[in-house]
Backbone as CSV, one residue per row, in Angstrom:
resi,resn,N_x,N_y,N_z,CA_x,CA_y,CA_z,C_x,C_y,C_z
1,MET,-32.321,43.836,-20.844,-30.879,44.007,-20.879,-30.183,43.014,-19.941
2,LYS,-30.719,42.877,-18.722,-30.145,41.950,-17.763,-30.192,40.517,-18.283
3,LYS,-31.283,40.188,-18.985,-31.433,38.837,-19.532,-30.361,38.568,-20.586
4,ILE,-30.069,39.583,-21.415,-29.054,39.441,-22.457,-27.675,39.235,-21.825
5,ILE,-27.374,40.025,-20.782,-26.086,39.904,-20.094,-25.947,38.521,-19.456
6,PHE,-27.002,38.065,-18.778,-26.978,36.747,-18.134,-26.770,35.648,-19.162
7,THR,-27.479,35.751,-20.300,-27.347,34.744,-21.359,-25.929,34.735,-21.918
8,SER,-25.337,35.909,-22.074,-23.969,36.006,-22.598,-22.970,35.372,-21.644
9,ILE,-23.145,35.647,-20.350,-22.245,35.076,-19.345,-22.364,33.558,-19.331
10,LEU,-23.599,33.076,-19.406,-23.830,31.639,-19.408,-23.202,30.991,-20.635
11,LEU,-23.325,31.630,-21.787,-22.746,31.107,-23.022,-21.220,31.052,-22.933
12,ILE,-20.620,32.120,-22.412,-19.161,32.159,-22.264,-18.684,31.075,-21.304
13,ALA,-19.394,30.908,-20.203,-19.024,29.890,-19.224,-19.117,28.492,-19.824
14,THR,-20.165,28.258,-20.601,-20.352,26.948,-21.240,-19.246,26.663,-22.241
15,LEU,-18.931,27.655,-23.082,-17.878,27.484,-24.080,-16.519,27.268,-23.412
16,THR,-16.271,28.002,-22.338,-15.006,27.842,-21.610,-14.897,26.441,-21.039
17,TYR,-15.999,25.940,-20.475,-15.994,24.607,-19.857,-15.679,23.533,-20.879
18,PHE,-16.275,23.627,-22.064,-16.135,22.563,-23.051,-14.894,22.705,-23.936
19,PHE,-14.379,23.912,-24.111,-13.302,24.097,-25.081,-11.981,24.567,-24.468
20,TRP,-11.962,24.951,-23.197,-10.713,25.349,-22.564,-9.844,24.111,-22.395
21,PRO,-8.587,24.170,-22.798,-7.726,22.980,-22.718,-7.613,22.449,-21.292
22,GLU,-7.731,21.140,-21.155,-7.589,20.507,-19.851,-6.128,20.573,-19.407
23,LYS,-5.912,20.913,-18.147,-4.554,20.937,-17.622,-4.068,19.505,-17.438
24,VAL,-2.881,19.227,-17.950,-2.309,17.886,-17.870,-0.892,17.987,-17.308
25,ILE,-0.579,17.141,-16.335,0.740,17.095,-15.712,1.544,15.958,-16.342
26,SER,2.777,16.249,-16.745,3.662,15.227,-17.307,4.863,15.009,-16.390
27,TYR,5.429,13.805,-16.481,6.608,13.434,-15.708,7.664,12.845,-16.637
28,PRO,8.909,12.834,-16.211,9.947,12.164,-17.007,9.663,10.665,-17.123
29,SER,10.338,10.014,-18.051,10.182,8.574,-18.235,10.518,7.820,-16.950
30,GLY,9.835,6.697,-16.769,10.089,5.849,-15.609,8.898,5.787,-14.671
31,GLN,8.864,4.744,-13.859,7.768,4.544,-12.917,7.940,5.472,-11.720
32,VAL,7.010,6.400,-11.543,7.089,7.332,-10.411,6.269,6.850,-9.216
33,ALA,5.461,5.804,-9.425,4.716,5.168,-8.328,4.852,3.654,-8.507
34,PRO,6.028,3.116,-8.220,6.303,1.714,-8.560,5.591,0.679,-7.699
35,ASP,5.137,1.058,-6.510,4.598,0.075,-5.568,3.103,-0.166,-5.749
36,GLN,2.692,-1.383,-5.401,1.278,-1.730,-5.397,0.566,-1.011,-4.243
37,PRO,-0.741,-0.755,-4.381,-1.502,-0.221,-3.239,-1.394,-1.149,-2.034
38,ILE,-1.442,-0.566,-0.849,-1.356,-1.343,0.385,-2.754,-1.439,0.996
39,GLN,-3.214,-2.662,1.186,-4.562,-2.892,1.723,-4.495,-3.834,2.905
40,GLN,-5.151,-3.442,3.986,-5.245,-4.284,5.181,-6.716,-4.456,5.532
41,ASN,-7.272,-5.629,5.224,-8.683,-5.863,5.504,-8.957,-5.811,7.005
42,LEU,-10.136,-5.317,7.369,-10.498,-5.142,8.772,-11.422,-6.260,9.230
43,SER,-11.197,-6.745,10.434,-12.065,-7.774,11.004,-13.047,-7.178,12.014
44,LEU,-12.698,-6.014,12.585,-13.571,-5.357,13.552,-14.383,-4.261,12.873
45,ASN,-15.607,-4.065,13.338,-16.463,-3.047,12.756,-15.946,-1.641,13.039
46,LYS,-15.892,-0.828,11.991,-15.580,0.595,12.133,-16.612,1.316,11.282
47,VAL,-17.551,2.003,11.933,-18.668,2.614,11.214,-18.844,4.062,11.655
48,TRP,-19.370,4.867,10.743,-19.669,6.261,11.041,-20.690,6.773,10.031
49,LYS,-21.102,7.999,10.174,-22.092,8.595,9.281,-21.544,9.867,8.651
50,LYS,-21.999,10.131,7.435,-21.773,11.417,6.785,-23.099,11.817,6.165
51,ASN,-23.718,12.811,6.755,-25.068,13.219,6.344,-25.997,12.020,6.456
52,GLU,-26.688,11.640,5.382,-27.639,10.522,5.460,-26.961,9.169,5.243
53,PHE,-25.673,9.163,4.970,-24.983,7.950,4.564,-24.332,7.248,5.754
54,ASN,-24.587,5.932,5.854,-23.930,5.082,6.841,-22.691,4.481,6.178
55,ILE,-21.547,4.642,6.788,-20.299,4.214,6.181,-19.636,3.155,7.051
56,LYS,-19.248,2.052,6.414,-18.569,0.959,7.097,-17.223,0.731,6.432
57,ALA,-16.147,0.805,7.211,-14.812,0.553,6.683,-14.616,-0.945,6.479
58,LEU,-14.131,-1.311,5.292,-13.848,-2.715,4.973,-12.355,-3.018,5.035
59,ALA,-11.535,-2.011,4.727,-10.092,-2.215,4.702,-9.379,-0.876,4.808
60,GLU,-8.256,-0.873,5.490,-7.374,0.284,5.418,-6.720,0.279,4.043
61,TYR,-6.517,1.471,3.469,-6.015,1.531,2.101,-5.080,2.717,1.942
62,LYS,-3.958,2.454,1.285,-2.981,3.506,0.994,-2.484,3.294,-0.424
63,ILE,-2.423,4.378,-1.192,-2.010,4.261,-2.581,-1.231,5.496,-3.017
64,LYS,-0.179,5.254,-3.779,0.539,6.301,-4.480,0.397,5.988,-5.957
65,ALA,-0.097,6.950,-6.753,-0.437,6.649,-8.141,-0.494,7.909,-8.988
66,ARG,-0.423,7.716,-10.301,-0.700,8.779,-11.254,-2.203,8.839,-11.498
67,VAL,-2.720,10.034,-11.694,-4.126,10.215,-12.061,-4.200,10.175,-13.584
68,LEU,-4.674,9.066,-14.117,-4.750,8.882,-15.562,-5.889,9.697,-16.167
69,SER,-6.909,9.943,-15.360,-8.060,10.740,-15.782,-8.869,11.066,-14.540
70,ARG,-9.694,12.119,-14.615,-10.625,12.417,-13.532,-11.977,12.757,-14.137
71,ASN,-13.026,12.445,-13.402,-14.382,12.701,-13.867,-15.193,13.215,-12.685
72,ASP,-15.743,14.445,-12.812,-16.499,15.068,-11.727,-17.992,14.845,-11.912
73,PHE,-18.713,14.785,-10.795,-20.148,14.509,-10.816,-20.894,15.497,-9.922
74,SER,-22.095,15.841,-10.350,-22.940,16.729,-9.546,-24.394,16.280,-9.536
75,ILE,-24.703,15.206,-10.252,-26.077,14.713,-10.353,-26.124,13.262,-9.887
76,GLY,-27.179,12.915,-9.152,-27.354,11.549,-8.687,-26.930,11.374,-7.242
77,ARG,-27.480,10.366,-6.610,-27.199,10.144,-5.191,-25.721,9.860,-4.949
78,GLU,-25.087,9.127,-5.871,-23.672,8.824,-5.708,-22.839,10.094,-5.589
79,SER,-23.213,11.132,-6.365,-22.427,12.374,-6.357,-22.517,13.100,-5.023
80,GLU,-23.566,12.827,-4.242,-23.710,13.476,-2.943,-22.638,13.009,-1.961
81,ILE,-22.140,11.793,-2.173,-21.116,11.246,-1.276,-19.756,11.162,-1.968
82,SER,-19.766,10.975,-3.298,-18.521,10.847,-4.062,-18.581,11.761,-5.280
83,PRO,-18.011,12.970,-5.182,-18.142,13.954,-6.255,-17.161,13.786,-7.402
84,VAL,-16.229,12.824,-7.291,-15.226,12.669,-8.347,-14.717,11.231,-8.393
85,ASP,-14.406,10.779,-9.601,-13.706,9.514,-9.804,-12.311,9.815,-10.326
86,PHE,-11.324,9.093,-9.822,-9.979,9.126,-10.373,-9.696,7.775,-11.026
87,ALA,-9.259,7.779,-12.272,-8.647,6.589,-12.854,-7.177,6.652,-12.457
88,LEU,-6.725,5.677,-11.692,-5.384,5.703,-11.117,-4.497,4.634,-11.740
89,GLY,-3.207,4.966,-11.880,-2.243,4.006,-12.398,-0.999,3.962,-11.532
90,TRP,-0.509,2.768,-11.265,0.710,2.573,-10.481,1.590,1.552,-11.223
91,GLY,2.785,1.282,-10.678,3.690,0.364,-11.367,3.942,0.865,-12.784
92,PRO,3.891,-0.022,-13.783,4.134,0.410,-15.166,3.128,1.445,-15.658
93,MET,1.960,1.492,-15.037,0.947,2.470,-15.446,1.177,3.842,-14.812
94,SER,2.316,4.011,-14.147,2.714,5.344,-13.675,3.865,5.900,-14.512
95,ASP,4.267,5.138,-15.536,5.376,5.522,-16.413,4.833,6.385,-17.552
96,GLN,5.372,7.583,-17.701,4.876,8.502,-18.729,4.961,7.904,-20.124
97,ASP,6.022,7.133,-20.402,6.163,6.514,-21.724,5.019,5.558,-22.020
98,VAL,4.559,4.844,-21.000,3.431,3.915,-21.159,2.122,4.683,-21.287
99,ILE,1.918,5.644,-20.400,0.672,6.424,-20.385,0.446,7.120,-21.722
100,ASP,1.517,7.629,-22.317,1.389,8.369,-23.575,0.903,7.499,-24.733
101,LYS,1.009,6.185,-24.597,0.625,5.281,-25.674,-0.767,4.674,-25.477
102,ILE,-1.456,5.102,-24.406,-2.784,4.552,-24.098,-3.787,5.694,-24.003
103,GLU,-4.907,5.535,-24.669,-5.974,6.533,-24.577,-6.884,6.185,-23.395
104,ILE,-6.945,7.086,-22.419,-7.706,6.871,-21.192,-8.943,7.763,-21.200
105,THR,-10.116,7.190,-20.962,-11.343,7.972,-20.869,-12.194,7.460,-19.708
106,GLN,-13.128,8.300,-19.277,-14.106,7.907,-18.269,-15.491,8.346,-18.744
107,SER,-16.480,7.526,-18.440,-17.870,7.894,-18.715,-18.731,7.312,-17.613
108,ASN,-19.698,8.129,-17.178,-20.495,7.741,-16.012,-19.534,7.381,-14.876
109,ARG,-19.636,6.179,-14.356,-18.735,5.775,-13.269,-17.768,4.685,-13.739
110,TRP,-17.452,4.689,-15.038,-16.576,3.675,-15.607,-15.310,4.304,-16.161
111,TYR,-14.253,3.504,-16.198,-12.962,3.896,-16.762,-12.680,3.007,-17.967
112,HIS,-12.247,3.615,-19.073,-11.994,2.876,-20.310,-10.603,3.213,-20.833
113,TRP,-9.995,2.262,-21.500,-8.716,2.529,-22.154,-8.662,1.777,-23.480
114,LYS,-7.858,2.305,-24.405,-7.601,1.605,-25.656,-6.243,2.042,-26.189
115,THR,-5.658,1.190,-27.004,-4.358,1.488,-27.575,-4.212,0.775,-28.911
116,ASP,-3.496,1.378,-29.824,-3.222,0.749,-31.115,-2.036,-0.195,-31.036
117,SER,-1.166,0.046,-30.070,0.031,-0.779,-29.917,0.352,-0.888,-28.428
118,TYR,0.247,-2.087,-27.881,0.413,-2.273,-26.442,1.838,-1.961,-25.998
119,PRO,2.019,-0.954,-25.141,3.369,-0.666,-24.630,3.793,-1.658,-23.554
120,ILE,2.819,-2.293,-22.912,3.025,-3.360,-21.939,1.918,-4.386,-22.177
121,PRO,2.039,-5.624,-21.676,0.978,-6.613,-21.882,-0.374,-6.117,-21.372
122,GLN,-1.433,-6.535,-22.061,-2.787,-6.088,-21.715,-3.114,-6.336,-20.251
123,GLN,-2.733,-7.514,-19.735,-3.049,-7.841,-18.339,-2.377,-6.869,-17.374
124,GLU,-1.178,-6.393,-17.737,-0.466,-5.462,-16.878,-1.190,-4.119,-16.779
125,ILE,-1.859,-3.734,-17.857,-2.646,-2.492,-17.826,-3.780,-2.632,-16.819
126,SER,-4.491,-3.759,-16.896,-5.636,-3.978,-16.000,-5.216,-4.135,-14.549
127,LEU,-4.088,-4.823,-14.309,-3.667,-5.107,-12.945,-3.033,-3.897,-12.251
128,ASN,-2.640,-2.902,-13.032,-1.940,-1.752,-12.461,-2.699,-0.445,-12.660
129,SER,-4.004,-0.542,-12.809,-4.843,0.650,-12.905,-6.237,0.322,-12.406
130,ALA,-6.966,1.359,-12.016,-8.315,1.145,-11.484,-9.102,2.446,-11.519
131,ASN,-10.401,2.313,-11.614,-11.293,3.460,-11.447,-11.698,3.523,-9.981
132,VAL,-11.479,4.665,-9.364,-11.688,4.789,-7.917,-12.683,5.911,-7.635
133,HIS,-13.776,5.562,-6.947,-14.766,6.553,-6.517,-14.245,7.204,-5.239
134,ILE,-14.022,8.496,-5.289,-13.393,9.207,-4.173,-14.461,9.822,-3.261
135,ILE,-14.368,9.507,-1.968,-15.208,10.133,-0.944,-14.299,10.980,-0.060
136,PRO,-14.313,12.291,-0.216,-13.461,13.126,0.639,-13.973,13.137,2.073
137,LYS,-13.035,13.059,3.016,-13.394,13.030,4.435,-14.132,14.293,4.858
138,ASP,-13.686,15.453,4.341,-14.243,16.726,4.785,-14.064,17.775,3.692
139,ASP,-14.493,18.997,3.982,-14.428,20.072,2.987,-12.994,20.399,2.597
140,LEU,-12.064,20.307,3.546,-10.663,20.600,3.250,-10.103,19.609,2.230
141,THR,-10.420,18.342,2.416,-9.971,17.317,1.476,-10.611,17.528,0.113
142,GLU,-11.891,17.869,0.107,-12.583,18.119,-1.158,-11.974,19.323,-1.880
143,GLU,-11.546,20.315,-1.128,-10.913,21.489,-1.731,-9.573,21.104,-2.357
144,LYS,-8.822,20.243,-1.700,-7.553,19.769,-2.255,-7.747,19.053,-3.583
145,ILE,-8.848,18.327,-3.686,-9.118,17.552,-4.898,-9.192,18.451,-6.124
146,LYS,-9.591,19.696,-5.936,-9.689,20.628,-7.065,-8.330,20.878,-7.714
147,ASN,-7.250,20.617,-6.979,-5.899,20.836,-7.498,-5.254,19.557,-8.015
148,VAL,-6.058,18.517,-8.190,-5.579,17.264,-8.780,-5.960,17.257,-10.253
149,TYR,-4.967,17.057,-11.123,-5.191,17.120,-12.569,-4.852,15.787,-13.220
150,LYS,-5.250,15.668,-14.464,-4.832,14.506,-15.243,-3.312,14.490,-15.275
151,GLY,-2.727,13.363,-14.901,-1.280,13.243,-14.856,-0.679,13.490,-13.494
152,SER,-1.449,14.048,-12.551,-0.921,14.320,-11.213,-0.434,13.040,-10.536
153,LEU,0.565,13.217,-9.684,1.038,12.140,-8.823,0.507,12.419,-7.426
154,VAL,-0.259,11.472,-6.886,-0.899,11.682,-5.588,-0.631,10.510,-4.666
155,GLU,-0.726,10.790,-3.380,-0.692,9.749,-2.359,-1.927,9.935,-1.486
156,MET,-2.671,8.852,-1.271,-3.905,8.933,-0.494,-3.965,7.811,0.529
157,LYS,-4.526,8.140,1.685,-4.703,7.170,2.760,-6.146,7.245,3.256
158,GLY,-6.678,6.107,3.662,-8.037,6.090,4.193,-8.577,4.677,4.256
159,TYR,-9.823,4.510,3.819,-10.490,3.211,3.920,-11.278,2.904,2.655
160,LEU,-11.251,1.637,2.253,-12.234,1.134,1.295,-13.496,0.852,2.102
161,VAL,-14.644,1.276,1.569,-15.851,1.294,2.401,-17.070,0.724,1.691
162,GLU,-18.059,0.443,2.500,-19.424,0.149,2.033,-20.316,1.266,2.550
163,VAL,-21.155,1.810,1.662,-22.029,2.924,2.023,-23.481,2.478,1.870
164,THR,-24.286,2.748,2.870,-25.713,2.422,2.812,-26.531,3.621,3.279
165,VAL,-27.804,3.591,2.899,-28.778,4.569,3.379,-29.952,3.771,3.945
166,ASP,-30.641,4.344,4.898,-31.696,3.611,5.606,-32.826,3.144,4.695
167,ASP,-32.974,3.755,3.502,-34.031,3.337,2.586,-33.646,2.129,1.736
168,GLY,-32.451,1.564,1.967,-32.028,0.357,1.267,-30.953,0.568,0.206
169,TRP,-30.688,1.808,-0.160,-29.648,2.090,-1.158,-28.298,1.687,-0.602
170,HIS,-27.437,1.114,-1.461,-26.103,0.727,-0.991,-25.085,0.800,-2.123
171,TRP,-23.821,0.879,-1.732,-22.696,1.004,-2.660,-21.502,0.408,-1.934
172,LYS,-20.839,-0.569,-2.560,-19.781,-1.302,-1.866,-18.513,-1.334,-2.702
173,SER,-17.384,-1.145,-2.055,-16.088,-1.173,-2.721,-15.668,-2.588,-3.069
174,SER,-14.951,-2.702,-4.181,-14.201,-3.924,-4.454,-13.026,-3.992,-3.474
175,LEU,-12.612,-5.202,-3.164,-11.439,-5.402,-2.313,-10.333,-6.132,-3.077
176,ARG,-10.441,-6.138,-4.417,-9.461,-6.825,-5.257,-8.957,-5.877,-6.339
177,ARG,-7.729,-6.117,-6.818,-7.180,-5.320,-7.915,-7.265,-6.062,-9.238
178,ASP,-7.676,-7.332,-9.217,-7.660,-8.133,-10.445,-9.046,-8.351,-11.027
179,ASP,-10.064,-7.621,-10.535,-11.407,-7.764,-11.099,-11.661,-6.618,-12.085
180,THR,-12.532,-6.886,-13.076,-12.769,-5.890,-14.128,-14.244,-5.688,-14.447
181,ALA,-15.128,-6.517,-13.942,-16.547,-6.413,-14.284,-17.249,-5.414,-13.378
182,GLY,-18.599,-5.387,-13.438,-19.374,-4.510,-12.580,-19.051,-4.752,-11.115
183,GLY,-18.916,-3.673,-10.350,-18.572,-3.788,-8.938,-17.091,-3.888,-8.675
184,SER,-16.276,-3.686,-9.719,-14.829,-3.841,-9.568,-14.116,-2.564,-9.137
185,CYS,-14.834,-1.472,-9.043,-14.198,-0.202,-8.668,-14.014,-0.108,-7.155
186,GLU,-13.010,0.659,-6.756,-12.800,0.925,-5.340,-13.640,2.134,-4.908
187,LEU,-14.257,2.028,-3.754,-14.992,3.125,-3.134,-14.146,3.566,-1.942
188,PHE,-13.498,4.723,-2.086,-12.367,5.091,-1.227,-12.681,6.327,-0.396
189,TRP,-12.809,6.118,0.920,-12.943,7.218,1.875,-11.545,7.775,2.111
190,VAL,-11.289,8.977,1.631,-9.945,9.550,1.676,-9.792,10.453,2.892
191,GLU,-8.929,10.043,3.809,-8.655,10.838,4.999,-7.452,11.755,4.809
192,GLU,-6.508,11.347,3.992,-5.321,12.158,3.714,-5.056,12.152,2.219
193,LEU,-4.821,13.326,1.661,-4.497,13.458,0.249,-3.279,14.380,0.112
194,THR,-2.230,13.859,-0.505,-1.021,14.641,-0.758,-0.782,14.682,-2.258
195,ILE,-0.669,15.883,-2.798,-0.360,16.060,-4.209,1.151,16.246,-4.322
196,LEU,1.808,15.391,-5.092,3.263,15.361,-5.132,3.846,16.073,-6.336
197,ASP,3.018,16.763,-7.098,3.500,17.463,-8.286,4.418,18.621,-7.895
198,ASN,5.490,18.776,-8.634,6.385,19.933,-8.474,6.255,20.802,-9.700
199,GLU,5.547,21.910,-9.568,5.316,22.793,-10.719,6.048,24.109,-10.522
């Protein structure tokens, strides 16, 4: 009997996870995060540890952006330090009219988009959006992340970082917004997260 109950609960949880509508936040027309991210590269070493991970700050980073998509992770070494990716959009990519005309998806640690009719030039889409691997500073920050939804407007402050482990494993942030190939994602140690949605 207990096995049947457990199986039923597991089935309900699985169906809810896959078929429950994703919460999406919408905004009025217009750019709600018009400014470019602010980055200040560091010349002096700033290093610390989180569990087994050695973290080196490469640049101070501040961004206000729409969350075009989010992807959560629980498997793999990367997920131990970065449990979620945000696809972020600023400038024209924070405008609801533009976002509504672009299909945004994420798979693994990549961000993808496609559109049948470009609402803005293709280069503008690439230059004003990015896939960002989020490293929450602490449990409180990680708890806040649970309240970030597709479409949310957020402001985050912290550091773009390089992460290493003593066995040779490493993961390094891009320091450019105009790259698109492998290694082009930002690896973002988030010290402050503010959700600006008014619901």
